C-alpha positions as CSV (number, residue, x, y, z in Angstrom):
1,M,82.9,84.5,78.7
2,A,81.1,84.5,82.0
3,A,77.9,86.4,82.2
4,P,78.2,89.9,83.8
5,A,77.5,90.1,87.5
6,T,74.1,91.5,88.5
7,G,74.7,92.8,92.0
8,T,76.0,89.5,93.6
9,G,79.7,90.1,93.1
10,P,82.1,88.0,91.0
11,P,81.4,84.2,91.1
12,A,83.7,82.0,93.2
13,P,87.0,81.1,91.5
14,V,87.1,77.4,90.6
15,R,90.2,75.4,89.8
16,G,90.7,75.2,86.1
17,K,88.2,78.0,85.4
18,V,89.0,81.7,85.1
19,V,86.6,84.1,86.7
20,R,86.2,87.4,84.9
21,E,84.8,90.5,86.5
22,P,83.0,92.7,84.0
23,L,84.2,96.2,83.2
24,P,82.3,98.5,85.6
25,P,80.5,101.6,84.3
26,P,82.6,104.8,84.8
27,G,82.8,105.7,88.5
28,R,80.4,103.0,89.7
29,L,80.7,99.4,90.9
30,V,77.8,97.0,91.4
31,P,76.8,96.8,95.1
32,E,75.5,93.8,97.0
33,A,71.8,93.3,96.7
34,G,70.1,95.2,99.5
35,A,73.3,97.1,100.4
36,A,73.7,100.8,100.5
37,P,74.5,102.3,97.1
38,S,78.1,103.1,98.1
39,A,78.8,99.5,99.3
40,V,81.0,97.3,97.1
41,A,80.7,93.6,97.0
42,E,83.8,91.4,97.6
43,P,84.5,88.3,95.6
44,R,82.7,85.3,97.2
45,L,85.3,82.6,97.5
46,A,84.3,79.2,98.6
47,G,85.4,78.5,102.2
48,R,86.3,82.2,103.0
49,H,88.1,82.7,106.3
50,R,89.3,79.0,106.2
51,R,92.7,79.5,104.7
52,S,94.1,76.2,103.4
53,T,97.0,74.6,105.2
54,I,98.4,73.3,102.0
55,Q,100.5,75.4,99.7
56,S,98.0,77.3,97.7
57,A,98.2,80.4,95.4
58,F,95.8,82.7,93.7
59,V,96.7,84.4,90.3
60,L,94.8,87.5,89.4
61,T,95.2,88.9,85.9
62,V,94.6,92.7,85.9
63,S,93.6,93.7,82.4
64,D,90.8,95.5,80.7
65,G,91.3,93.5,77.6
66,V,91.3,90.1,79.2
67,A,88.3,91.1,81.4
68,G,86.5,92.2,78.3
69,G,87.2,89.0,76.5
70,T,89.3,90.7,73.7
71,R,92.7,89.3,74.8
72,H,94.0,85.9,75.8
73,D,95.3,85.6,79.4
74,E,98.7,84.3,78.6
75,S,100.4,85.8,81.6
76,G,98.0,84.2,84.0
77,E,98.5,80.8,82.3
78,V,102.3,80.8,82.5
79,L,102.3,82.0,86.1
80,A,99.8,79.3,87.1
81,Q,101.8,76.6,85.4
82,R,105.1,77.7,87.1
83,L,103.4,77.8,90.5
84,E,102.0,74.4,90.0
85,R,105.5,73.1,89.2
86,L,106.6,74.6,92.4
87,G,104.0,72.6,94.3
88,F,101.2,75.1,94.7
89,T,97.6,74.4,94.0
90,V,96.4,77.4,91.9
91,E,93.2,79.3,91.4
92,R,92.9,82.1,88.9
93,A,90.6,85.1,88.2
94,V,90.5,88.2,86.0
95,A,89.8,91.8,86.9
96,P,89.8,95.1,84.9
97,D,92.3,97.8,85.5
98,D,90.3,99.2,88.4
99,E,91.6,99.8,91.9
100,P,88.5,98.7,93.8
101,S,88.2,95.6,91.7
102,V,91.8,94.6,92.3
103,A,91.5,95.3,96.0
104,R,88.3,93.2,96.4
105,F,89.8,90.2,94.7
106,V,93.0,90.3,96.6
107,R,91.2,90.8,99.9
108,G,89.0,87.8,99.2
109,A,91.8,85.6,98.0
110,A,93.9,86.3,101.0
111,A,91.3,84.7,103.2
112,E,92.1,81.4,101.5
113,H,95.6,81.5,100.0
114,R,99.1,81.9,101.4
115,L,100.2,83.5,98.2
116,V,98.4,86.0,95.9
117,V,100.0,87.0,92.6
118,T,98.7,89.7,90.4
119,T,99.9,90.3,86.8
120,G,99.3,93.6,85.0
121,G,98.8,97.2,85.9
122,T,102.4,97.9,87.1
123,G,103.5,100.2,84.2
124,L,103.2,103.9,83.7
125,G,99.9,104.0,81.7
126,P,96.9,105.9,83.0
127,R,95.0,102.7,83.7
128,D,98.0,101.0,85.5
129,R,96.8,101.2,89.1
130,T,97.6,97.9,90.6
131,P,100.4,99.2,93.0
132,E,98.0,101.9,94.2
133,A,95.3,99.3,94.8
134,L,97.6,97.1,96.8
135,R,99.3,99.9,98.8
136,G,95.9,100.9,100.1
137,L,95.3,97.3,101.3
138,I,98.5,95.6,102.4
139,D,99.8,95.8,106.0
140,Y,103.3,96.6,104.8
141,E,105.5,96.5,101.7
142,I,108.5,94.2,101.3
143,P,110.9,96.3,99.2
144,G,113.4,93.6,98.5
145,F,111.0,91.7,96.3
146,G,110.5,94.6,93.9
147,E,114.2,95.3,93.8
148,L,115.0,91.7,92.9
149,M,112.3,91.6,90.2
150,R,113.5,94.8,88.5
151,A,117.1,93.7,88.7
152,E,116.3,90.4,87.0
153,G,114.3,92.2,84.3
154,R,117.1,94.6,83.6
155,A,119.2,91.6,82.4
156,S,116.8,91.5,79.5
157,T,115.7,95.1,78.9
158,P,116.5,98.5,80.5
159,F,112.8,99.2,80.5
160,A,112.4,96.9,83.4
161,S,113.4,99.9,85.6
162,L,110.0,101.4,84.7
163,S,108.1,98.6,86.3
164,R,106.4,99.3,89.6
165,S,106.3,95.7,90.7
166,L,106.1,95.2,94.4
167,A,105.4,92.8,97.2
168,G,103.6,93.2,100.5
169,A,102.1,91.3,103.4
170,Y,98.3,91.3,104.0
171,Q,97.0,89.4,107.1
172,G,99.7,86.7,106.8
173,T,99.4,86.3,103.0
174,L,102.2,87.3,100.6
175,V,101.0,89.5,97.8
176,L,103.1,89.9,94.7
177,A,102.4,92.4,91.9
178,L,104.1,91.3,88.7
179,P,104.3,92.9,85.2
180,G,101.6,92.2,82.7
181,S,103.7,90.7,79.8
182,P,104.1,86.9,80.0
183,R,107.9,87.2,79.8
184,G,108.1,90.0,82.4
185,A,105.7,88.2,84.7
186,L,107.6,84.9,84.6
187,E,111.0,86.5,84.9
188,S,109.8,88.4,87.9
189,L,108.5,85.3,89.6
190,E,111.7,83.4,88.9
191,A,113.7,86.2,90.5
192,V,112.0,85.7,93.9
193,V,111.6,81.9,93.8
194,P,114.8,81.4,96.0
195,I,113.3,83.4,98.8
196,L,109.6,82.5,98.4
197,E,109.4,79.6,100.7
198,H,111.2,81.3,103.6
199,A,109.0,84.4,103.2
200,L,105.8,82.3,103.3
201,A,107.0,80.4,106.3
202,T,107.9,83.6,108.2
203,L,104.6,85.2,107.4
204,G,102.9,82.0,108.6
205,G,104.5,82.5,112.0
206,D,107.6,80.3,111.6
207,T,110.2,82.8,112.9
208,G,112.4,80.4,114.7
209,R,114.7,79.6,111.8
210,H,117.2,81.8,110.1
211,P,117.8,81.1,106.4
212,L,121.5,80.8,106.9
213,E,121.0,78.0,109.4
214,T,119.4,75.6,107.0
215,G,119.4,75.0,103.2
216,A,115.9,73.5,103.4
217,D,114.1,76.6,102.0
218,A,116.4,77.0,99.0
219,A,116.3,73.3,98.3
220,Q,112.5,73.2,98.2
221,L,112.0,76.0,95.7
222,Q,114.6,76.4,93.0
223,P,114.5,78.4,89.8
224,D,113.1,76.4,86.9
225,P,116.0,74.9,85.0
226,A,113.8,74.8,81.9
227,G,113.1,78.6,82.3
């Protein structure tokens, strides 16, 4: 497990390596060195503010257990594998169930990646705060994504209706908040695969096409037949 941060913020995510942000003391986050005590450091991502032109994604696992090293990050792994099969290059990181931590990682990742996917923290538990973290950050919510994800989940379990999964846009990046279970996370991602490419293109400024005018978007990203 990576050594705890000592006032410099979480280390930069590296392909193939999972960054863990340590659990913060109650009511306090580690500030930048030399910053005011109330300041909160953002993740330092290599090449910040130089968003890649290739199809890239960032997967953030939100879990106290995974961040503390007591649980395996199965959800992050299966999401990264599926996104890679869809043609994305993927970076991953781990944050505790803490609103400021989640917001910092998503804000930093959005500077580099067209797609940011979180897994975990969308339930009804007292530490499930991912939707609150994202709603305080995103420019606007995209309700249809959450509706699709819950509809897909209900095919497997009625408890999918309790999920608070959502999607939103933040500075041209698509942000998806998926459930924390590996099955729920993967099912939710599969539910939105058919509209993913068109959403990313539109957020990137390509508003000249209507999805009914071409089948290119649907042909590029199809649900996984092995799923």
